[in-house]
C-alpha positions in Angstrom: 0.0 0.0 0.0 2.8 2.4 0.9 4.4 1.7 -2.5 1.1 2.5 -4.2 0.7 5.8 -2.3 4.3 6.7 -3.1 3.6 6.0 -6.8 0.5 8.2 -6.8 2.4 11.0 -5.1 5.2 10.9 -7.6 2.7 10.7 -10.5 0.8 13.8 -9.1 4.1 15.7 -8.9 5.0 14.8 -12.5 1.6 15.9 -13.7 1.7 19.2 -11.8 5.0 19.9 -13.5 3.8 19.1 -17.0 0.4 20.8 -17.0 1.6 24.5 -17.1 3.3 23.9 -20.5 0.7 22.9 -23.1 1.8 25.7 -25.4 5.5 24.6 -25.2 4.5 21.1 -26.2 2.5 22.6 -29.1 5.6 24.6 -30.1 7.7 21.5 -30.3 5.1 19.9 -32.5 5.1 22.8 -34.8 8.9 23.0 -35.0 9.0 26.0 -32.7 11.3 25.7 -29.7 11.4 29.4 -28.8 9.7 29.7 -25.3 8.5 33.2 -26.4 6.3 31.7 -29.1 2.6 32.8 -28.9 -0.6 31.8 -30.6 -0.3 34.9 -32.8 3.2 33.9 -33.9 2.0 30.4 -34.7 -0.8 31.9 -36.7 1.6 34.0 -38.7 3.8 31.1 -39.3 0.9 29.1 -40.8 -0.5 32.1 -42.7 -0.2 31.5 -46.5 1.5 34.1 -48.7 -0.9 36.3 -50.6 1.5 37.3 -53.4 4.5 35.6 -55.0 7.9 36.4 -53.7 11.2 36.2 -55.6 13.5 33.2 -55.5 16.7 32.5 -57.4 16.4 30.4 -60.5 18.6 27.3 -60.4 19.3 27.9 -64.0 18.0 30.4 -66.5 16.2 27.8 -68.5 13.8 27.3 -65.5 12.4 30.7 -66.4 12.5 30.3 -70.2 15.9 31.9 -70.8 18.9 30.6 -72.7 22.1 30.5 -70.6 24.1 30.8 -73.7 22.3 33.9 -74.9 22.5 35.5 -71.4 26.3 35.1 -71.7 26.0 37.4 -74.8 24.5 40.0 -72.5 27.6 39.7 -70.3 29.9 40.0 -73.3 28.0 43.1 -74.5 28.4 44.9 -71.1 31.9 43.7 -70.5 32.9 45.0 -73.9 31.7 48.4 -73.0 33.7 48.2 -69.7 36.9 47.2 -71.7 36.4 50.3 -73.9 36.3 52.6 -70.9 32.8 52.6 -69.5 32.9 52.8 -65.7 30.4 50.2 -64.4 27.0 48.6 -64.3 24.7 46.2 -62.5 21.9 44.2 -64.1 19.0 42.3 -62.6 16.5 40.2 -64.6 13.4 38.6 -63.1 10.8 36.4 -64.7 7.9 34.3 -63.4 8.9 35.2 -59.8 12.5 34.1 -60.3 15.7 36.0 -60.2 17.2 34.9 -63.5 20.2 37.2 -63.4 21.8 39.6 -60.9 25.3 40.6 -62.1 27.8 43.4 -61.6 30.3 44.7 -64.0 33.3 47.1 -64.0 33.9 49.6 -61.2 31.8 51.6 -58.8 34.5 54.2 -58.6 37.6 54.8 -60.8 38.3 58.5 -60.3 39.0 60.8 -57.4 38.2 64.0 -59.3 40.3 63.6 -62.4 42.9 61.3 -60.8 42.5 57.7 -61.8 42.5 55.4 -58.7 45.4 53.0 -58.4 42.9 50.4 -57.1 39.4 51.1 -58.6 36.5 50.2 -56.4 34.9 47.1 -57.8 31.2 47.1 -58.7 29.1 44.6 -56.7 25.5 43.4 -56.9 25.0 45.1 -53.5 26.4 48.4 -54.7 23.8 51.2 -54.2 23.0 53.6 -57.0 21.7 57.1 -57.3 18.4 56.4 -59.1 17.9 60.0 -60.2 14.5 60.2 -61.9 13.6 56.7 -61.2 12.8 58.3 -57.8 9.7 59.6 -59.5 8.4 56.1 -59.9 9.6 54.2 -56.9 9.0 57.0 -54.3 6.2 59.2 -55.6 4.3 56.9 -57.9 4.4 54.0 -55.4 3.2 56.4 -52.7 0.4 57.8 -54.8 -0.7 54.3 -56.0 -0.8 53.3 -52.3 -2.8 56.3 -51.3 -5.2 56.0 -54.2 -5.8 52.3 -53.3 -6.5 53.4 -49.8 -8.9 56.1 -50.9 -6.8 58.8 -49.3 -6.3 60.8 -52.5 -8.3 61.8 -55.5 -6.2 62.4 -58.6 -8.8 64.9 -59.9 -8.4 67.1 -56.8 -7.1 70.5 -57.4 -3.6 71.4 -56.2 -5.0 74.5 -54.6 -7.0 72.3 -52.2 -3.7 71.3 -50.5 -1.9 74.6 -51.0 -4.1 77.6 -51.1 -1.1 79.8 -51.9 -0.8 78.0 -55.3 -2.5 80.7 -57.4 -1.8 83.0 -60.3 0.1 86.3 -59.6 -1.2 89.5 -61.2 1.9 89.7 -63.4 1.8 86.1 -64.6 1.6 86.0 -68.4 0.1 82.5 -68.3 -2.9 81.9 -66.0 -4.6 78.7 -64.8 -3.1 77.5 -61.5 -6.4 77.5 -59.8 -7.7 74.8 -62.1 -4.7 72.5 -62.0 -5.2 69.0 -60.7 -2.9 66.3 -59.4 -3.4 64.3 -62.6 -2.1 67.3 -64.6 1.2 67.0 -62.8 1.3 63.3 -63.4 0.7 63.8 -67.1 3.3 66.6 -67.3 0.8 68.9 -68.8 0.5 71.4 -65.9 2.3 74.2 -67.7 5.5 74.2 -65.8 8.9 74.5 -67.5 11.1 71.4 -67.5 13.1 72.8 -64.6 13.9 75.9 -62.5 17.4 76.0 -61.0 16.2 77.0 -57.6 19.6 76.3 -56.1 21.4 78.9 -58.4 20.6 82.6 -57.6 21.9 83.7 -61.1 19.4 81.4 -62.8 16.5 81.3 -60.3 16.3 85.0 -59.5 13.6 85.7 -56.9 12.8 81.9 -56.8 16.3 81.1 -55.4 16.3 78.8 -52.4 18.7 76.4 -50.7 16.3 75.7 -47.8 13.8 72.9 -48.2 10.9 74.7 -46.4 11.5 77.8 -48.5 11.7 75.8 -51.7 8.0 74.8 -51.4 7.0 78.5 -51.4 9.2 79.1 -54.4 7.6 76.2 -56.3 4.1 77.6 -55.5 5.2 80.9 -56.9 6.8 79.5 -60.0 5.0 80.9 -63.0 3.5 78.7 -65.7 5.4 78.6 -69.0 2.5 77.4 -71.3 -1.3 77.1 -71.1 -2.1 74.0 -69.1 -3.3 71.0 -71.1 -2.1 72.4 -74.5 1.1 70.4 -74.6 3.3 68.1 -72.6 6.6 69.1 -71.1 8.5 66.6 -68.9 9.1 68.6 -65.7 11.0 67.9 -62.5 8.8 70.6 -60.9 5.7 68.5 -61.4 7.2 65.7 -59.2 8.7 68.1 -56.6 5.2 69.4 -56.0 3.7 65.9 -56.0 6.2 65.0 -53.3 5.0 67.9 -51.2 1.4 66.9 -51.8 2.2 63.4 -50.4 3.7 65.0 -47.3 0.6 67.2 -46.9 -1.7 64.2 -47.1 0.3 61.8 -44.9 1.7 64.3 -42.4 5.1 62.8 -42.9 8.2 63.9 -44.8 8.6 62.0 -48.1 11.6 60.0 -46.9 9.9 58.9 -43.7 6.7 58.0 -45.4 8.2 55.9 -48.2 10.8 54.2 -46.0 8.2 53.2 -43.3 5.1 52.6 -45.4 6.6 51.2 -48.7 10.2 49.9 -48.3 10.4 48.5 -44.8 7.2 46.5 -45.1 8.7 44.8 -48.1 11.9 44.1 -46.2 14.0 46.5 -48.2 17.0 47.9 -46.4 18.9 49.6 -49.2 16.2 51.8 -50.7 16.2 55.2 -49.1 17.0 58.9 -49.2 20.2 60.5 -47.7 21.8 57.1 -47.1 25.1 58.6 -45.7 23.1 59.9 -42.8 21.8 56.4 -42.1 24.9 54.4 -41.3 26.0 53.7 -44.9 29.5 54.6 -46.1 30.8 56.1 -49.4 32.2 52.7 -50.4 28.7 51.3 -50.5 27.8 53.4 -53.6 28.5 53.9 -57.2 30.2 57.2 -57.7 28.8 59.9 -60.1 30.2 63.2 -61.2 34.0 63.8 -60.7 33.9 67.4 -59.6 30.8 67.8 -57.7 28.3 69.7 -59.7 30.8 71.9 -61.4 30.8 70.1 -64.8 34.6 69.8 -64.6 34.9 73.4 -63.4 32.7 75.5 -65.6 29.7 75.9 -63.3 29.6 77.7 -60.0 26.9 78.8 -57.5 26.8 79.1 -53.7 27.8 76.0 -51.7 28.6 74.0 -54.8 30.3 70.6 -54.2 33.6 70.2 -55.9 34.5 66.6 -54.7 33.7 63.3 -56.4 30.1 62.5 -55.5 29.5 59.1 -53.9 26.5 58.4 -51.8 25.0 61.9 -52.2 22.3 62.6 -54.7 23.8 64.2 -57.8 20.7 66.3 -58.8 21.3 69.9 -57.8 17.7 70.8 -57.0 17.4 67.8 -54.8 20.6 68.2 -52.9 20.8 72.0 -52.4 17.1 73.1 -52.5 15.4 70.0 -51.0 18.0 68.6 -48.5 18.3 65.4 -50.6 14.6 64.5 -50.2 12.5 65.3 -53.3 9.9 63.7 -55.4 11.9 64.0 -58.6 15.3 62.7 -57.4 17.2 61.6 -54.3 16.4 57.9 -53.9 19.1 55.3 -53.8 18.7 51.5 -54.3 20.3 48.3 -55.4 19.4 45.8 -58.1 18.1 43.3 -55.5 15.8 45.9 -53.9 14.5 47.1 -57.3 13.8 43.5 -58.2 11.3 43.4 -55.3 9.7 46.8 -56.3 9.3 45.6 -59.9 7.9 42.3 -58.7 5.3 44.3 -56.8 4.1 45.8 -60.1 4.1 42.3 -61.7 2.1 41.0 -58.8 -0.6 43.6 -59.3 0.4 45.5 -56.1 1.7 43.2 -53.4 4.6 41.1 -52.3 4.4 38.2 -49.8 1.9 39.3 -47.1 2.2 43.0 -48.0 -0.4 44.7 -50.2 0.6 48.2 -51.3 -2.1 48.8 -54.0 -4.5 47.0 -56.3 -4.5 46.0 -59.9 -7.1 48.6 -60.8 -4.8 51.4 -59.6 -1.8 50.0 -61.6 -4.0 49.8 -64.7 -5.0 53.5 -64.2 -1.4 54.6 -63.8 -0.1 52.8 -66.9 -2.9 53.7 -69.2 -1.6 55.5 -72.3 -2.3 59.2 -72.3 -4.3 60.5 -75.2 -1.9 63.4 -76.0 1.1 61.1 -75.9 1.0 57.3 -75.9 4.5 57.1 -74.4 3.2 58.4 -71.1 0.9 57.0 -68.5 0.6 58.7 -65.1 4.3 59.4 -64.7 5.3 56.0 -66.0 7.0 56.0 -69.4 5.3 53.6 -71.9 6.6 51.8 -75.0 3.8 53.5 -76.8 5.5 54.0 -80.2 8.8 53.5 -82.0 10.3 56.6 -80.4 10.9 54.6 -77.2 12.9 51.8 -78.7 16.1 53.4 -77.5 14.9 52.6 -74.0 12.6 49.6 -74.2 14.2 47.9 -77.3 12.5 46.7 -80.5 11.1 43.6 -78.7 9.1 45.1 -76.0 5.3 45.3 -76.4 3.4 48.5 -76.3 2.2 47.9 -72.8 5.7 47.6 -71.4 6.5 50.5 -69.0 9.3 51.9 -66.8 11.4 54.9 -66.4 15.0 56.2 -66.7 17.3 58.3 -64.5 19.8 60.9 -65.6 22.7 59.2 -63.7 22.3 56.1 -65.9 19.5 54.0 -64.6 16.6 52.3 -66.3 13.8 50.0 -65.2 11.6 48.0 -67.6 8.4 46.2 -66.5 6.6 43.8 -68.9 3.4 42.5 -67.3 2.4 40.4 -70.3 5.6 38.3 -70.1 5.9 38.5 -66.3 9.3 40.0 -66.8 11.2 42.9 -65.4 14.7 44.3 -66.0 16.8 47.0 -64.1 20.0 48.2 -65.6 21.9 50.6 -63.2 25.1 52.3 -64.4 27.3 55.1 -63.3 27.8 56.6 -66.7 28.2 60.1 -65.3 31.4 58.9 -63.4 33.5 60.1 -66.3 35.0 63.3 -67.6 32.8 65.9 -69.4 33.7 65.8 -73.1 33.9 69.5 -73.7 32.9 71.6 -70.6 32.8 74.9 -72.5 30.9 73.6 -75.5 28.4 71.3 -73.7 28.8 71.0 -69.9 26.1 68.3 -69.8 27.6 65.6 -72.0 29.9 63.1 -70.3 32.2 60.5 -72.0 30.0 57.9 -70.4 27.0 59.1 -72.4 28.7 58.1 -75.7 28.5 54.3 -75.1 25.8 52.1 -76.5 25.0 50.9 -73.0 24.0 54.4 -72.1 21.0 54.2 -74.4 19.8 51.1 -72.5 18.0 49.6 -75.5 20.9 47.5 -76.6 21.1 45.7 -73.3 17.4 45.4 -73.0 17.2 43.9 -76.5 19.9 41.4 -75.6 17.9 40.2 -72.6 14.7 39.8 -74.7 16.8 37.9 -77.3 17.9 35.5 -74.6 14.3 35.0 -73.7 13.1 34.5 -77.2 15.9 32.2 -78.3 
């Protein structure tokens, strides 16, 4: 009897030790040994993905590409490097697979005009100044997100957000009071292509090198042509769109995009002002050799004269907008851009993150009646004039954008294909500063027109 009582006592003790841990036992069954696991964590673990996520193709043929023909793409770019082109990085995705992610040449070969003894090698993780691709992956992504959430109406007048946006008595062209957000996206608002707000000699009374002041200067900028009568690609349109996003969200553009677009997607290398956020110069592809001086022929207050690396090249963005602008200022890598392009191929989401819906994308990439090569900001392969960018093989519904520093993105929804070619073509001497201070040696290569590389990628797919 004593033995039986002892057995019951021991059994009770064992049971009392085990009963408090049913969740731990469940965790082991689910392959979760972390004692901090919760029912919510288990639910997330079991939650199915809503949108496709990228994975690396074991071989190009798994995504319909020819390995042999993709090597021709390498030869094309490497040939440009051998002939003096600085560097490039290329990513190709298809059917949810990373088919190619390659780096070529050097991220930095000059310190001002002095060739480096040991050039900095280009890597797939090298970050690039996206220049005007900022318009798409910062402003357009934000607007598409806000439209999908019902927080913005593209037909809304700009004056609704900024009452000070109105005609002055001495303005030759009137019409600011009727301008809408969609007019900015179509580049038909009447603004000139650019105002050099950062340069007092060129901006005059619109001069500003303070971000808060620059907004008031943009609102005062007179129209150059009657709105809606023609189309002029304008940085001012997107500078103003960036400020509208800030007005709606109550957040500065960099904070909004980084916290509501990029971080939810797991992107850590897509951001504004990266040198202020723990990144180092060596992480970037360099651009202009002598700051913004065009090899010494341009000058204005506070102009940079050192080789640019990790700072946005665009003058309006750097000097007048503190590096945070809707038209330029964003940095990224081929890997991060692959995710952003996949979002567009996925009709607005990635993994468990939904940024916008298919209807919104369709609206933004619809050809504009006045010019079929434009959607809402996005450039479209609407006619043969765009072959230099999209190639002869891309269909008319293919869209993307370019950036002055040497970047291009191409998104082909019909083929579930996207391509990003990032170069540092401006990391080269100006050919003739006095004759044309805006043409660099890097601009003279075939790769600088993008279409040759994009064509080679399509040829590898259609082999």
